[in-house]
C-alpha positions in Angstrom: 4.4 32.2 0.3 6.4 31.8 -3.2 4.9 31.5 -6.6 1.1 31.8 -7.7 -0.4 29.6 -5.1 -1.1 29.4 -1.5 -0.8 25.8 0.3 -3.4 24.8 3.3 -3.9 21.9 4.9 -7.4 21.0 6.1 -7.3 19.8 10.1 -10.8 19.1 10.4 -13.5 18.0 8.3 -15.8 20.6 6.3 -16.6 19.2 3.2 -16.7 15.8 1.3 -13.8 16.5 -0.6 -11.9 18.0 2.2 -10.7 15.3 5.0 -8.6 16.0 7.5 -5.0 16.2 6.5 -5.5 16.8 2.8 -3.4 19.2 1.3 -5.6 22.3 -0.9 -4.4 25.5 -2.6 -5.8 28.6 -4.2 -4.3 31.4 -6.0 -2.6 34.0 -4.3 -4.6 36.5 -6.2 -7.8 35.3 -5.5 -6.6 35.0 -1.8 -5.7 38.7 -2.0 -8.7 39.7 -3.6 -11.0 37.6 -0.7 -9.2 39.6 1.8 -9.9 42.4 -0.1 -13.5 42.5 -0.2 -13.9 41.0 3.1 -11.4 41.0 6.1 -12.5 38.2 8.0 -13.7 35.6 5.6 -15.2 32.6 6.9 -14.3 30.7 4.0 -11.9 30.1 1.2 -12.6 29.0 -2.2 -9.5 26.5 -2.3 -9.0 23.4 -4.8 -7.8 20.2 -3.7 -4.2 18.9 -4.7 -5.0 17.7 -8.6 -8.2 19.5 -9.1 -9.3 22.6 -10.6 -12.9 22.5 -9.0 -13.1 25.1 -6.0 -15.2 24.4 -2.6 -15.3 27.1 -0.2 -14.4 25.4 3.2 -14.2 27.2 6.4 -10.8 29.5 7.1 -10.9 27.5 11.0 -10.0 24.5 9.6 -6.8 25.2 7.1 -3.2 26.1 8.4 -1.1 27.7 6.1 1.9 25.9 4.6 4.9 26.7 2.7 6.0 25.2 -0.3 8.5 23.1 1.0 6.2 22.0 3.8 3.5 21.3 1.4 5.8 18.9 -0.6 7.4 17.3 2.3 3.6 16.7 3.7 2.6 15.7 0.1 5.0 12.5 -0.2 3.1 11.3 2.7 0.2 9.0 1.1 -2.3 8.7 3.8 -4.3 12.0 4.7 -4.1 11.0 9.2 -0.5 10.4 8.3 -0.2 13.5 7.0 -1.8 15.3 9.6 -0.2 13.4 12.6 3.0 14.4 11.5 2.1 18.4 10.8 0.1 19.0 14.1 3.8 17.2 15.7 5.8 19.1 13.9 9.2 17.0 15.1 10.2 15.2 12.5 8.8 18.0 10.1 11.2 20.4 11.5 13.8 18.3 11.4 13.1 17.4 7.9 13.3 21.1 7.2 16.8 21.9 8.3 18.3 19.0 6.4 21.1 19.6 3.7 22.8 17.5 1.2 26.0 15.7 2.5 24.7 15.6 5.4 24.9 12.1 7.9 21.1 10.6 8.3 19.5 6.9 9.4 16.8 5.9 7.5 14.1 3.5 7.7 14.5 0.2 5.4 12.0 -2.7 6.4 11.8 -1.8 10.0 15.9 -1.6 10.2 17.5 2.0 10.6 20.6 2.5 8.5 23.1 4.9 7.6 23.5 7.1 5.1 24.5 10.1 3.1 21.7 12.8 1.5 22.8 13.1 -1.9 19.1 14.2 -3.1 16.3 16.3 -1.7 13.2 16.8 -4.4 10.5 15.7 -6.4 11.1 12.2 -7.9 8.1 12.1 -10.3 6.5 13.9 -12.9 3.8 16.5 -12.9 1.1 16.0 -16.0 1.2 19.1 -18.2 -2.6 20.2 -17.1 -1.4 20.3 -13.3 2.4 21.6 -13.1 1.6 25.2 -12.3 0.2 24.4 -8.7 0.4 20.8 -8.4 3.0 20.2 -6.2 4.9 16.3 -6.2 6.0 14.7 -2.8 9.1 16.0 -1.8 11.7 12.7 -1.2 15.1 12.2 0.1 17.7 10.7 -1.9 20.1 8.7 0.2 23.4 7.0 -0.7 23.7 4.0 2.1 26.8 3.5 3.9 29.3 1.0 5.5 27.5 -2.4 6.7 23.9 -1.1 5.4 25.1 -0.8 1.7 23.5 -3.3 -0.3 20.4 -2.7 1.7 18.3 -0.3 -1.0 16.7 -0.5 -3.9 18.2 1.9 -6.4 21.4 3.1 -7.7 20.5 6.9 -7.7 18.2 6.5 -10.4 14.1 6.1 -10.4 11.8 5.8 -13.6 15.1 6.1 -15.8 15.8 9.7 -14.2 19.0 9.6 -12.3 18.6 12.4 -9.2 22.6 10.8 -8.0 25.3 8.3 -8.4 25.6 5.0 -5.7 26.4 1.8 -6.2 23.7 -0.5 -7.3 21.5 -1.3 -4.4 23.1 1.6 -2.4 20.5 4.1 -2.7 17.2 4.9 -1.0 14.8 7.3 -1.6 12.1 7.8 1.3 9.8 10.6 2.4 10.9 12.7 5.6 8.9 10.3 8.0 11.5 8.0 7.3 14.5 9.8 7.7 16.3 10.8 10.7 19.2 13.1 11.0 22.5 11.9 12.3 23.0 8.2 13.5 21.0 5.9 15.5 22.6 2.7 17.1 19.1 1.3 18.0 17.1 -1.1 15.6 14.2 0.9 16.4 13.1 4.7 15.5 13.8 6.7 19.0 11.9 10.1 19.7 13.4 13.3 18.7 12.4 14.8 21.8 11.0 13.8 25.0 7.6 15.3 24.2 4.6 13.7 24.8 1.5 14.0 22.8 -1.6 15.8 24.3 -2.8 14.2 27.5 -6.4 14.7 25.9 -5.7 12.3 23.2 -3.0 9.9 24.7 -4.0 9.2 27.9 -4.7 6.1 29.1 -6.1 6.4 32.6 -9.0 9.2 33.9 -10.1 10.3 36.9 -12.4 7.6 38.6 -10.3 4.6 37.2 -9.7 1.9 39.9 -6.1 1.0 39.1 -3.4 -1.6 40.3 0.0 0.7 41.5 3.3 -1.1 41.0 5.7 0.9 43.5 9.4 0.7 43.4 9.8 -2.3 45.4 8.4 -4.1 43.1 5.3 -4.7 46.0 1.8 -3.1 44.4 -1.1 -1.5 46.0 -4.8 -0.4 44.7 -6.3 2.8 44.7 -8.6 5.5 42.8 -7.1 7.9 39.9 -8.7 11.5 41.5 -6.3 13.7 38.7 -3.4 13.5 35.9 -0.8 15.8 36.5 2.1 17.4 34.4 5.5 17.1 35.7 9.0 17.6 34.2 9.5 13.4 33.5 6.0 13.5 32.2 2.5 12.9 33.3 1.5 11.4 36.3 -1.3 9.9 38.2 -2.6 11.1 41.7 -3.8 7.7 43.1 -5.9 8.0 46.6 -5.3 4.4 48.2 -6.0 3.3 52.1 -3.1 2.8 54.8 -4.6 -0.5 56.1 -7.4 -2.9 55.9 -9.2 -1.2 59.0 -12.8 0.4 58.1 -12.5 3.8 58.5 -9.0 4.2 57.7 -7.5 7.2 56.6 -6.9 7.8 52.9 -3.3 9.0 51.3 -2.4 10.6 48.2 0.5 9.0 45.9 2.1 10.7 42.7 3.5 8.1 40.0 4.0 8.1 36.5 1.2 6.5 34.0 2.5 3.1 33.0 3.2 2.5 36.8 -0.5 2.4 37.1 -2.7 0.0 35.1 -7.1 -0.5 35.2 -7.8 -2.9 37.5 -10.2 -3.8 34.5 -7.5 -5.1 32.7 -6.1 -7.4 35.3 -9.6 -9.3 37.0 -10.9 -12.3 35.5 -13.3 -11.9 32.8 -17.0 -13.1 33.1 -16.8 -15.7 30.3 -13.9 -18.4 31.1 -13.3 -22.0 29.2 -15.6 -24.5 29.9 -15.3 -28.2 28.5 -12.5 -29.4 26.4 -12.1 -25.5 25.8 -9.8 -25.5 28.8 -7.4 -28.2 27.0 -6.0 -25.4 24.2 -2.6 -24.0 25.0 -1.7 -20.1 24.7 1.4 -19.5 23.1 3.1 -16.6 21.4 1.7 -15.5 18.2 -1.8 -16.6 19.1 -4.5 -14.0 18.1 -7.3 -13.3 20.9 -9.9 -11.4 22.1 -10.3 -9.7 25.1 -13.7 -8.0 26.9 -12.4 -5.1 28.7 -16.1 -4.3 29.6 -20.0 -4.9 29.0 -19.8 -4.5 24.9 -15.8 -3.4 24.9 -13.5 -6.0 23.3 -10.3 -5.4 21.9 -8.5 -7.6 19.6 -5.1 -8.7 19.5 -1.5 -11.1 19.2 0.4 -12.4 21.9 3.6 -11.6 21.8 4.8 -12.2 25.7 3.7 -14.3 28.2 5.5 -15.0 31.7 5.3 -13.3 35.4 4.6 -9.3 36.5 6.3 -8.4 39.8 4.0 -9.2 42.7 0.9 -10.1 39.9 -0.6 -13.6 40.9 -0.8 -15.9 37.9 0.5 -15.9 34.5 0.0 -12.6 32.5 0.2 -12.1 28.4 1.6 -9.3 26.7 -1.0 -8.4 23.6 0.1 -6.7 20.4 -3.2 -4.9 19.7 -4.8 -4.2 16.6 -6.0 -0.5 17.4 -5.0 2.1 19.4 -6.7 0.5 23.2 -3.7 -0.3 24.6 -1.6 1.4 27.2 2.3 1.0 26.4 4.6 -0.1 23.7 5.3 -3.4 25.0 7.2 -1.8 28.2 5.9 -2.6 31.6 7.6 0.0 34.6 10.2 0.9 32.1 11.3 -2.7 31.1 11.1 -3.6 27.4 9.1 -7.6 27.2 8.0 -7.0 23.3 8.4 -4.1 21.1 5.0 -3.0 19.2 4.0 0.6 18.6 2.9 3.1 21.2 -1.0 2.5 23.1 -0.9 -1.0 21.1 0.7 -3.2 24.1 -1.7 -4.2 27.0 -0.9 -7.0 29.6 -3.9 -8.8 31.3 -4.3 -11.8 32.9 -4.0 -15.5 31.1 -7.4 -16.4 31.7 -8.8 -13.1 30.3 -7.9 -14.3 26.6 -9.8 -16.5 24.4 -9.8 -17.7 20.8 -10.6 -14.7 17.9 -14.2 -15.2 17.5 -14.1 -13.2 14.0 -11.7 -16.7 12.8 -14.0 -19.0 13.8 -16.6 -20.9 11.6 -20.2 -19.4 11.2 -21.4 -21.8 13.7 -19.1 -21.3 16.5 -18.9 -17.5 17.1 -21.5 -17.6 20.1 -18.3 -17.3 22.5 -17.5 -21.0 22.4 -14.2 -21.6 21.0 -13.3 -24.9 18.6 -9.2 -23.6 18.9 -6.6 -21.3 18.9 -5.5 -19.6 15.7 -1.9 -18.4 15.7 0.0 -16.8 12.7 2.1 -20.7 13.1 -0.8 -22.3 11.7 -4.7 -22.2 12.6 -6.7 -25.1 13.6 -9.8 -24.6 11.5 -7.9 -23.2 8.1 -7.6 -25.6 5.8 -4.0 -26.1 4.7 -3.6 -28.0 1.2 -0.4 -29.1 0.9 -0.8 -30.5 -3.1 -0.1 -28.6 -6.5 -3.3 -27.1 -7.5 -3.5 -25.6 -11.6 -5.1 -22.3 -11.3 -9.3 -22.3 -12.4 -10.7 -21.8 -15.8 -14.1 -21.8 -17.4 -17.0 -23.3 -15.8 -14.7 -24.7 -13.5 -14.3 -20.8 -12.5 -17.8 -20.3 -11.8 -18.8 -23.4 -9.7 -15.7 -22.9 -7.4 -15.4 -19.0 -7.1 -18.3 -17.4 -7.4 -21.1 -16.4 -4.5 -20.9 -15.0 -1.1 -18.1 -15.9 1.0 -16.1 -16.7 -1.8 -12.2 -15.4 -2.4 -10.3 -14.1 0.3 -11.9 -12.6 3.3 -10.5 -9.2 4.4 -9.7 -8.2 7.6 -8.0 -5.1 9.3 -7.0 -3.4 6.1 -5.8 -6.1 4.2 -7.9 -5.4 0.7 -4.7 -4.5 -1.0 -3.5 -8.1 -0.4 -6.3 -9.6 -1.0 -7.4 -8.2 -4.2 -3.5 -9.2 -5.2 -3.3 -12.6 -4.4 -6.8 -13.3 -6.2 -5.5 -11.5 -9.4 -2.3 -13.1 -9.3 -3.5 -16.3 -8.4 -7.0 -17.4 -9.0 -7.4 -17.9 -12.9 -3.7 -17.4 -13.8 -0.7 -19.6 -13.5 1.9 -16.8 -14.5 3.5 -16.2 -11.3 3.3 -19.5 -10.0 7.3 -20.1 -9.8 6.9 -17.8 -6.5 5.2 -20.8 -4.9 7.6 -23.2 -6.5 11.4 -21.7 -6.5 13.8 -22.3 -4.0 14.2 -20.6 -0.8 15.8 -19.4 2.3 15.3 -21.5 5.5 14.3 -18.0 6.7 11.7 -17.0 4.3 10.5 -20.5 3.4 7.6 -20.7 5.7 6.5 -17.7 4.0 6.4 -19.2 0.5 4.5 -22.2 2.2 2.1 -20.1 4.0 1.2 -18.7 0.6 0.8 -22.3 -1.2 -0.7 -24.0 1.3 -2.9 -21.7 3.3 -3.9 -19.4 0.7 -3.2 -19.9 -3.2 -4.3 -24.1 -2.8 -7.6 -23.4 -0.7 -8.6 -20.8 -3.2 -8.0 -22.5 -6.2 -9.8 -26.0 -4.4 -12.4 -24.6 -2.1 -12.7 -20.7 -3.5 -12.3 -19.3 -0.2 -9.4 -18.0 2.1 -10.4 -17.4 5.4 -8.5 -14.1 7.0 -6.4 -15.9 9.9 -4.4 -17.7 6.7 -3.9 -13.5 5.0 -2.9 -12.7 8.6 -0.4 -14.9 9.2 1.2 -14.0 5.9 0.8 -10.4 7.2 2.8 -11.4 10.5 5.4 -13.4 8.9 6.3 -10.2 6.8 6.4 -8.0 9.9 8.0 -10.8 12.1 10.7 -11.2 9.4 11.5 -7.1 9.8 10.4 -6.5 6.4 7.6 -4.0 7.8 6.7 -3.4 11.1 3.1 -2.3 9.8 2.3 -4.6 7.8 -0.2 -6.4 10.0 -1.9 -2.9 10.7 -1.4 -0.8 8.3 -2.8 -0.3 4.1 -0.1 -0.6 1.4 0.1 -0.6 -2.0 -0.3 -3.5 -4.1 3.4 -2.6 -6.0 5.1 -2.7 -2.2 3.4 -6.0 -1.3 4.7 -7.4 -4.5 8.2 -6.1 -5.1 9.2 -7.2 -1.1 7.2 -10.7 -2.1 9.2 -11.1 -5.5 12.0 -9.2 -4.9 13.3 -9.2 -1.8 11.7 -12.4 0.3 11.6 -14.6 -3.0 14.4 -13.4 -4.9 12.6 -14.2 -8.6 14.3 -12.9 -11.4 13.1 -9.4 -12.5 10.2 -9.8 -14.6 10.9 -6.6 -16.5 14.0 -5.7 -18.3 14.0 -2.0 -19.6 16.8 -0.4 -21.9 17.1 3.1 -21.8 18.8 5.7 -25.0 21.8 5.0 -23.2 21.2 1.1 -23.7 21.7 0.5 -20.1 19.3 -2.5 -19.2 17.1 -1.6 -15.6 15.7 -4.6 -13.7 11.6 -4.2 -12.2 8.9 -6.0 -11.3 5.8 -3.2 -11.9 6.2 -0.2 -14.1 4.6 2.9 -13.4 3.3 4.4 -16.7 3.8 8.7 -16.6 2.3 11.1 -19.6 4.4 13.4 -21.4 3.3 17.2 -20.7 1.8 17.3 -23.9 -0.2 14.4 -24.9 -3.4 14.8 -26.8 -5.3 11.9 -25.0 -9.3 12.2 -24.4 -10.2 8.3 -23.7 -6.9 6.3 -24.3 -6.6 2.4 -24.2 -3.8 0.9 -22.1 -1.8 0.3 -25.4 -1.8 4.2 -26.1 -0.6 4.8 -22.4 2.1 2.1 -22.7 3.4 3.6 -25.9 3.1 7.2 -24.9 4.9 6.6 -21.5 7.8 4.7 -23.6 8.0 7.2 -26.2 8.8 10.0 -23.7 10.7 8.3 -21.4 12.9 7.0 -24.5 12.4 3.1 -23.1 12.0 -0.3 -24.8 11.8 -3.9 -23.7 15.0 -5.8 -23.9 13.0 -9.1 -23.4 9.4 -9.9 -23.7 8.1 -10.4 -20.3 6.2 -13.5 -18.7 4.0 -10.8 -16.7 3.7 -7.2 -17.1 2.5 -5.4 -14.4 1.4 -1.9 -15.2 0.6 0.8 -12.9 -2.0 3.5 -14.2 -1.4 7.2 -14.4 -1.9 8.9 -11.1 -1.7 11.5 -8.9 -1.6 9.3 -5.4 -4.0 7.0 -4.9 -6.9 9.6 -4.7 -6.2 11.7 -8.4 -6.9 10.3 -11.9 -5.6 11.7 -14.8 -8.3 10.3 -16.9 -11.7 9.9 -16.3 -12.0 7.0 -18.1 -9.1 4.3 -19.7 -10.1 1.5 -22.5 -8.9 -1.9 -21.4 -6.5 -3.3 -24.1 -7.3 -7.2 -23.9 -4.4 -7.7 -25.5 -1.4 -6.2 -25.9 0.8 -5.4 -29.0 4.7 -5.0 -26.9 6.2 -5.7 -31.0 7.1 -2.3 -31.2 8.3 -1.6 -27.7 11.2 -4.5 -28.0 14.6 -3.3 -28.5 16.9 -4.6 -31.2 13.6 -6.9 -32.7 12.4 -6.8 -36.7 9.8 -4.2 -37.3 7.0 -3.9 -39.7 6.7 -1.1 -42.3 3.2 0.5 -40.9 2.8 1.6 -44.4 3.7 -1.7 -46.9 4.1 -4.1 -44.0 8.0 -5.3 -45.4 10.7 -5.4 -42.6 11.7 -1.8 -41.4 14.7 -0.4 -41.2 14.5 3.1 -40.1 12.0 4.8 -37.2 10.7 8.1 -36.9 10.2 9.7 -33.4 9.0 13.1 -34.7 6.5 10.8 -36.7 5.1 9.1 -33.3 1.9 11.5 -32.6 1.2 11.9 -36.9 -1.8 9.7 -36.8 -2.0 9.9 -40.8 -0.3 6.2 -40.7 -1.8 4.5 -38.0 -3.5 4.6 -34.9 -0.4 2.9 -33.2 2.0 5.4 -31.3 5.6 4.1 -33.0 6.4 4.9 -36.6 8.8 2.7 -38.6 9.3 2.2 -42.2 11.1 0.5 -44.9 13.8 2.5 -46.3 11.6 3.0 -49.6 8.6 4.9 -47.3 10.6 6.5 -45.2 12.3 8.4 -48.1 8.8 8.8 -49.4 7.2 10.1 -46.2 10.1 12.7 -45.2 9.5 14.0 -48.5 7.2 16.2 -47.9 7.5 19.4 -46.5 6.7 19.6 -43.1 8.9 16.2 -42.6 11.7 16.9 -44.5 13.4 18.3 -40.6 12.4 14.7 -39.0 15.6 12.7 -38.7 14.5 9.2 -38.2 17.2 6.7 -36.6 18.6 2.9 -38.1 16.3 0.4 -37.0 18.6 -2.6 -35.0 18.0 -6.2 -36.2 19.0 -9.4 -34.3 22.6 -10.8 -35.7 22.0 -13.2 -38.4 17.7 -11.9 -39.3 17.3 -13.2 -42.7 16.1 -9.9 -45.0 14.0 -11.3 -47.8 11.6 -9.5 -49.3 7.7 -9.5 -47.6 9.0 -11.4 -44.7 6.5 -10.5 -42.3 8.3 -10.1 -38.5 6.2 -11.9 -36.3 4.1 -9.7 -33.5 4.6 -9.9 -30.0 1.1 -10.2 -27.6 0.6 -9.6 -24.2 -3.0 -11.3 -22.4 -5.0 -8.9 -19.6 -5.6 -11.1 -17.0 -6.9 -9.4 -14.7 -7.2 -5.6 -12.9 -6.7 -3.9 -9.6 -9.4 -0.6 -9.1 -8.8 1.1 -6.2 -11.9 4.1 -4.8 -11.7 5.5 -1.7 -8.8 3.8 -0.8 -10.4 0.6 -1.1 -9.0 -2.1 -3.5 -11.0 -4.6 -5.4 -10.2 -6.7 -8.6 -11.1 -8.0 -11.9 -10.2 -11.1 -13.1 -10.9 -12.9 -16.6 -11.4 -16.8 -15.9 -12.5 -17.9 -19.5 -11.6 -17.2 -23.5 -15.1 -14.5 -24.0 -14.7 -11.1 -24.0 -17.7 -11.5 -21.2 -15.8 -13.8 -18.8 -14.8 -11.6 -16.1 -15.2 -11.9 -12.4 -15.6 -9.4 -9.7 -14.2 -9.6 -6.7 -14.9 -7.7 -3.5 -12.9 -9.1 0.2 -15.4 -6.6 1.7 -18.4 -7.1 0.3 -20.6 -7.5 2.9 -20.6 -7.2 7.4 -21.7 -9.5 9.9 -21.5 -7.3 13.1 -20.0 -4.4 14.5 -16.4 -4.4 15.5 -16.7 -8.2 16.5 -18.0 -9.2 13.3 -16.0 -9.9 10.3 -16.4 -9.1 6.6 -17.9 -11.0 4.0 -15.9 -11.3 0.8 -18.1 -12.1 -2.4 -17.6 -13.0 -5.9 -19.8 -12.2 -9.1 -20.1 -12.9 -12.6 -19.8 -9.3 -14.7 -20.4 -10.1 -18.3 -21.4 -6.4 -18.6 -18.1 -5.8 -18.9 -17.8 -7.7 -22.0 -20.6 -5.6 -23.6 -18.6 -2.2 -23.1 -15.7 -3.7 -24.5 -17.1 -4.1 -27.5 -18.6 -0.9 -28.1 -16.8 1.3 -30.9 -14.5 3.4 -29.3 -16.8 6.6 -30.4 -20.0 5.0 -28.5 -18.3 4.5 -25.1 -17.3 7.7 -24.9 -20.5 9.0 -25.0 -21.3 6.5 -22.2 -21.7 8.1 -19.0 -20.3 6.2 -16.0 -22.5 6.2 -13.8 -25.0 5.0 -16.2 -23.0 1.8 -16.9 -24.3 -1.3 -15.9 -23.7 -3.3 -13.1 -20.2 -2.9 -11.7 -18.5 -2.1 -15.3 -18.1 1.3 -14.3 -15.2 0.3 -11.8 -13.2 -1.2 -14.5 -13.4 1.9 -16.2 -13.1 4.6 -13.9 -11.0 3.2 -11.1 -8.5 0.8 -12.5 -5.1 1.2 -10.3 -2.9 -1.9 -11.9 -3.3 -3.9 -15.0 -1.9 -7.1 -15.1 -0.9 -8.9 -18.6 1.2 -12.7 -19.0 2.5 -13.6 -22.1 0.2 -16.9 -23.6 3.6 -19.0 -24.0 4.4 -19.1 -20.6 1.6 -20.7 -18.4 2.7 -23.4 -16.0 0.0 -25.9 -16.2 -1.5 -27.1 -19.5 
């Protein structure tokens, strides 16, 4: 392995810090010393990526990675997904073989687009503390070609760094699992080879299962699986079947592909059946249902197909399940009936389906369903069509606080729940999303967001999980992402999709680079330069340092500023604590705007980048001076080599003496936090520093697999207690000693949301 470090991937859980799929490292020197002292060690002292603390991990639980392999896998966010790509190496091996200027296909919002590979490497910076060993993820920069031009998101520049050049929205950066060599003609990713997963993890049948076998002539027979066998074409089942109905008739054996056999329990009528008025509820496409496969085993899914299967009596229903408990990917006997991921498809009798009990009111969860829930609309959801202002002050407490309040979480939805609650419960800064004109294809998404999520949240203080699931399904069915109903996403991915690609909201953020080019965006990721001296930073300091190191300025005052805190992935924080800035002063971050001299307060005419870290003048970062003060400051020997630059003023701006420029400030209205891949949020609901509420969409749970999550909103005035502390006193507070939920705000912040006080929609 190159360099000073060796990299490994963990393939089994041996320590709390090393779950399967996590990448770790060890100094090559220590590795060699370990084997010199013990030729067959049982443990290795390795460190998790981004950590400086070593743990002894079993050698048998580690697999060696080359530096390039580790970089490619590091671009995959989820540990389980990373491990799967390592164990089944087709995609990884293909990525290792890719070269610059090679033709490729890249997945963009569930569509495979054609392009040319222009860049291979990292697109993010690593803090100085970790540069010696931490590997940034390796991404592929692709220039889209032909009819796919304009479907990208970049012009070859990412976070003010240019990696290649192409037309606007004709570039995309993607991890290797979304890139394929050559050109694909289909809209669904095809496997690189015909290799099947190991039988132990993927075979839907087992010896002893009673099955119905569908034959080539479209007839079917019943039998029992006696063995599974690997043939050249794939895995097959050996079925024992009677030749006739007479008692004692000899048995015959038949070998068939697995997709031609289905367990009888999946086709037989269930014990539960509709009774009374429930018989009148119609089952339609996109209904969310549950099916009992056996005693105590219930699966949940969405109806994707309704029809008749060959030689099967009655109507059959094709379901896309929430978990990998199915038998197909939507195909039946080689014929595709609907599209879904592998092992998520299941065909059952129509009478086997019943309404998903998790979305029924509490009094209806005993099997007597009150109606079907579909992604087109929910019988039990409370759609509110009118315009409703956000909650504030005592009203927010009365409507929102308590159990079964907020947005109910379901199936990896916490990222969306926390984001929606933060944006719309007590703020109107992005309400323009709800009312702007939208394309007909996206109007349903906008209507769901307004009528079934935002308005019920503001009027009743509660949104049931089916409403958010409806939104997720609409996003998926719109071709934006095939995994929106199942997989966990990042808040910024969801926000970028809704604001940019669906509702086409004007960019919230306009940044001017050192070359005076203006870049648009919706969120800003804070990056900290290598030589920062921040120990207990405020959000104000982090933003100023990030803008200073990247040579950025704001081209205009944003109505909403969404800041992502400096992290390495979801797990590794660069700072143990970050102090929230309740007011964010962006005056010094504005381009071509009048500034105030940091010494005398007069109109500034010069700015000195070299003085940025000099705390002699003020606690803030940027240092602007009037002509007189600049001359005096730079007359000292240690500053004589500084090169101040002139500040530009708006045309026609008066330059009278003692004219103080106005200050531009944004207000903090919400914070998203993450801990162990679970998102929660803090929202400011009133003017006092203690007016904070804490929201968790999965605060508690009723029941097990067939249960439901209980969302909760609680008051957390203890947050204000710590915000009012002197910085030195707050630095001495141990996080585990903080009262209530305050620790999560200071230690787990993922995204800060600020708004302009002059941009409120309702007054």
